[in-house]
DONUFI-40306 format. One line per 10 residues: their letters; for each residue x, z, y of C-alpha. Coordinates in steps of 0.05 Angstrom, whole numbers. Each point is the difference from the previous one (the first is absolute). Last residue first. Example, Ala and Ser with C-alpha at 12.3 -4.5 7.8 and 13.67 -1.06 7.14 Angstrom:
2
SA> 273:143:-21; -27:13:-69 $
//
This chain:
372
TVVTLERSAE> 2628:2572:1702; -36:-48:-46; -33:9:-68; -27:-62:-37; -53:0:-55; 13:-64:-40; -31:-64:27; 67:-32:12; 2:-63:42; -13:-64:-40 $
NLRGAGESTV> -55:-33:41; -27:-68:-22; -27:30:-64; -24:-45:-55; -68:-5:-33; -34:-24:-63; 14:-60:-45; -7:-60:47; 24:43:57; -39:37:54 $
EVQDEIRVGF> 47:24:54; 13:70:26; 14:34:66; 17:73:-8; -32:62:30; 5:74:-15; -43:49:40; 3:75:4; -35:47:49; 11:68:30 $
RDPLYIGPED> -35:62:27; -49:-8:58; -44:-45:-44; 23:-11:-72; 12:-75:-8; 11:-34:-67; 24:-72:-2; -5:-65:-38; 42:-58:24; 6:-63:-43 $
SFTMGPELPT> 7:-56:51; -17:-73:-10; 27:-66:-24; -38:-55:-36; 44:-50:-36; -35:4:-67; -74:11:10; -41:64:6; -75:-4:-7; -42:16:62 $
ANGQVIYPPE> -51:54:-19; 12:42:63; -47:59:-6; 53:54:4; 63:-24:34; 63:-40:-12; -8:-49:58; 21:-71:-14; 3:-21:55; 40:14:63 $
HLEIGIGHGT> 34:59:33; 72:-8:25; -8:-73:15; 47:-55:-22; -6:30:-69; -33:65:-22; -65:16:-37; -27:70:6; 2:60:-46; -28:63:-32 $
RHIFREGFGA> -57:8:50; -4:62:44; -19:74:-3; 34:28:-62; -15:73:17; -69:0:-30; 28:-18:-68; 52:56:0; -20:37:-64; 55:-28:-46 $
EEIVARAARD> -51:-43:-36; -21:-29:67; 71:-20:17; 11:-35:-67; -68:-34:4; 14:-25:71; 62:-39:-21; -36:-36:-57; -63:-11:42; 39:-36:55 $
VDSCAVGPRI> 28:-47:-53; -70:-10:-28; -27:-15:70; 48:-59:6; -31:-30:-62; 46:-16:-58; 6:-75:-15; 76:-3:5; 34:68:-10; 5:65:38 $
AEFAAQQADR> -22:63:-36; 72:23:-11; 12:1:75; -63:41:12; 22:51:-52; 70:3:31; -29:15:68; -44:54:-30; 59:31:-37; 41:2:65 $
VVNYVRRQEV> -59:31:37; -9:54:-54; 75:14:0; 1:10:76; -60:46:-3; 34:43:-53; 66:4:39; -35:20:63; -39:53:-38; 63:30:-32 $
SPEGVFVTRT> 33:0:68; 51:-52:19; 75:14:4; 28:-18:68; -32:-49:48; -44:-39:-47; -7:-76:-4; -61:-45:-2; 11:-76:-4; -41:-56:28 $
IDSYYGGAVG> 18:-74:1; -25:-60:39; 40:-65:7; -30:-61:33; 18:-74:-3; 29:-47:53; 71:6:-25; -1:75:10; -60:33:33; -16:73:6 $
GFDMVVADGP> -3:64:-39; -9:75:-1; -40:57:-31; 40:64:-3; -37:62:-24; 40:65:10; -18:62:-40; 26:60:38; 32:61:-31; 59:0:48 $
IITRDGSDHH> -22:-22:70; -14:-66:35; -10:6:75; -66:-29:24; 10:-49:58; -40:-57:-30; -5:-54:-52; -72:-26:1; -38:24:-61; -33:-55:-41 $
PSASNPGSGV> -9:38:-65; -10:69:33; 20:53:-52; 74:-12:19; -17:30:68; -7:68:-32; 74:0:-17; 32:-65:23; -30:-69:15; 48:-58:14 $
ITFDVLEHGH> -34:-67:10; 48:-56:17; -38:-63:17; 11:-74:17; 75:-7:-2; 12:-74:13; 62:-41:-17; 10:42:-62; 65:-15:-36; 28:66:-24 $
DRLLRTLDGA> 30:25:65; -67:-12:34; -34:44:-52; 55:52:9; -9:3:76; -75:8:-4; 7:52:-55; 48:40:43; -49:-2:58; -55:26:-46 $
VDLERRGAFS> 46:57:-20; 9:18:74; -74:-8:14; -16:51:-56; 43:49:38; 65:29:-27; 15:71:-22; -4:-16:-74; 5:-75:-16; 74:-13:-11 $
LRVIEGFAAD> 22:-68:-23; 14:-23:-72; -75:-11:-11; 0:-53:55; 52:-43:-36; -38:-14:-64; -64:-7:40; 30:-55:43; 26:-35:-63; -70:0:-30 $
AGHAAARLRE> -28:-30:65; 51:-57:-5; -19:-8:-74; -73:-8:20; 17:-55:50; 41:-36:-53; -57:6:-50; -50:-27:50; 46:-59:14; 9:-14:-74 $
LEEPDKVARI> -75:4:-12; -12:-49:57; 50:-49:-30; -32:6:-69; -71:-14:26; -46:56:21; -72:6:-21; -40:37:54; 3:-51:57; -70:-31:-7 $
LPLAAGQPVL> -24:61:-39; -54:25:46; -38:-65:8; -73:18:15; 5:73:18; 68:0:35; -16:-69:30; -59:31:37; -63:-44:2; -22:-51:52 $
EISAAARELG> -67:-35:-10; -6:-69:31; -63:-24:35; 18:35:65; 64:-39:8; 14:5:75; -25:71:9; 26:25:-67; 68:-31:17; 3:36:67 $
LVHSAWADDS> -21:66:-32; 55:-6:-52; 50:-19:54; -19:59:45; 2:47:-60; 73:-18:-11; 16:-25:-70; 34:54:-41; -45:-8:-61; 14:-74:0 $
IAFAGATERN> -63:-42:-8; -38:-21:-62; -47:-58:11; -71:4:-28; -49:-57:-1; -59:-22:41; -28:-69:-15; -71:28:-5; 11:34:67; -4:-67:35 $
DSAGLFGATM> 31:7:69; 64:-30:-25; 71:21:-15; 46:-49:-35; 58:49:6; 43:-49:40; -54:-5:53; -7:75:2; 75:5:16; -9:-43:63 $
VYPDQADTWG> -60:41:21; 43:62:-9; 58:-30:38; -42:-11:62; 40:-49:43; 30:5:70; 54:46:-26; 25:-57:-43; -8:-9:-75; 51:-24:-51 $
AIEIREGAPS> -13:-26:-70; 57:7:-51; -15:-36:-65; 38:36:-54; 57:-17:-47; 63:-13:41; -21:38:62; -14:62:-41; 74:8:-13; 8:15:74 $
ALASPRELMP> 19:-52:53; -72:-25:6; -25:71:12; 53:11:54; -19:-65:34; -74:18:-3; 8:66:37; -19:-27:69; -57:-38:-32; -31:64:-26 $
VIMVPHRGAA> -5:-5:-76; -49:-26:-51; 30:-7:-69; -27:-51:-48; 2:-3:-76; -23:-67:-29; -74:-3:-17; -46:7:-60; -6:75:-3; 23:33:64 $
LILVTLRELP> 66:34:18; -1:9:75; 60:33:33; -17:35:65; 34:12:67; -48:22:55; 27:21:68; -8:75:9; 66:9:-37; 26:16:-69 $
MPAYGTLYGL> 74:-18:2; 19:-63:-37; 25:0:-72; 2:-70:-30; 29:-2:-70; -65:-30:-25; -33:42:-54; 40:65:6; 5:-5:76; -75:-8:6 $
TAGPTVLLGR> -11:57:-51; 43:49:38; -33:-8:67; -26:-53:47; -71:-24:-19; -20:-28:-68; -68:-31:-11; -17:-13:-73; -48:-49:-31; -68:-18:-27 $
LGAEGIATMA> 3:59:-47; -20:5:-73; 57:47:-17; 30:-49:-49; -1:-54:53; 36:44:51; 50:22:-53; 18:-73:-15; 9:-14:74; 46:61:5 $
RALREAHRDA> 41:-24:-59; 9:-67:34; 21:33:65; 51:42:-38; 29:-61:-33; 4:-36:67; 36:60:29; 52:-5:-55; 6:-75:12; 12:12:74 $
TM> 62:39:-20; 12:74:13 $
//
């Protein structure tokens, strides 16, 4: 990615900071630092922090021994890189760039990365006592939420790789094999279809399918089981995440009914997506279908989460989230019904908000699927 692209992202971040009424943003190593600057160091006990503050040029404070790497990154072309030695206090140094003072009347809020280490947050609070620190997720939740065309294409390619893995896994045998065996097949297939990182392969069979985040185990899959497969990883720097529920042999009348309710709920959420609609309204659309069918208490999680260079990121499709959707936002649509000790069903696609409504990033079949 070019330095100009990072410069555009930094400019948008500065605009968002002003619109949020903040004095600035402090970004420690993690997804947002790489997104804004192209510099992706490991998070360590030595402080690295990007300072975006109103009225000054961006500056990144780094350990002196890492300064050459920072200068060689895209950040080195656009950002002042200030190094500190182990003999210095990096928090005092940072406080100087923040304009901290002992006068509480000049206090102002800086957002700070949600994944900043507690030791760094406490060090900054000690050195810059006059400045309030607030979580980035609360103050600037949408800084990466709207994807540009290149990001959308990478997300679509990752999703299609997961689609292809599902298309092949259902041609394999399930009965008589362990959940871990099927999970191993999913890992191989994701790698075969372009994933450089396989992050998770959840396979829950029979009663285990009623646990949304079940850890694939030694249970042997048997005829009559519902099998929930939730799997994904990283391809081209962006995440995939798909869930499909299949049945080993012909499903029961109840299994078929629950599957159809979940599929209808997922479709209702998809049809509710359009610019300006609140995230909570999309959640409400899925939940209403499940409640009407009498399974409201068995839908125990939000309808969706944003996706991009992180698996879970804003916007969150959940009750109470009034954030309006914008074209370019991407998130999961994944309602589910879970009947404890019996079976569960979840169907998940990644979707994008378009100028006119919504589009699916995943194209794998959502029809009820029977496997052997």
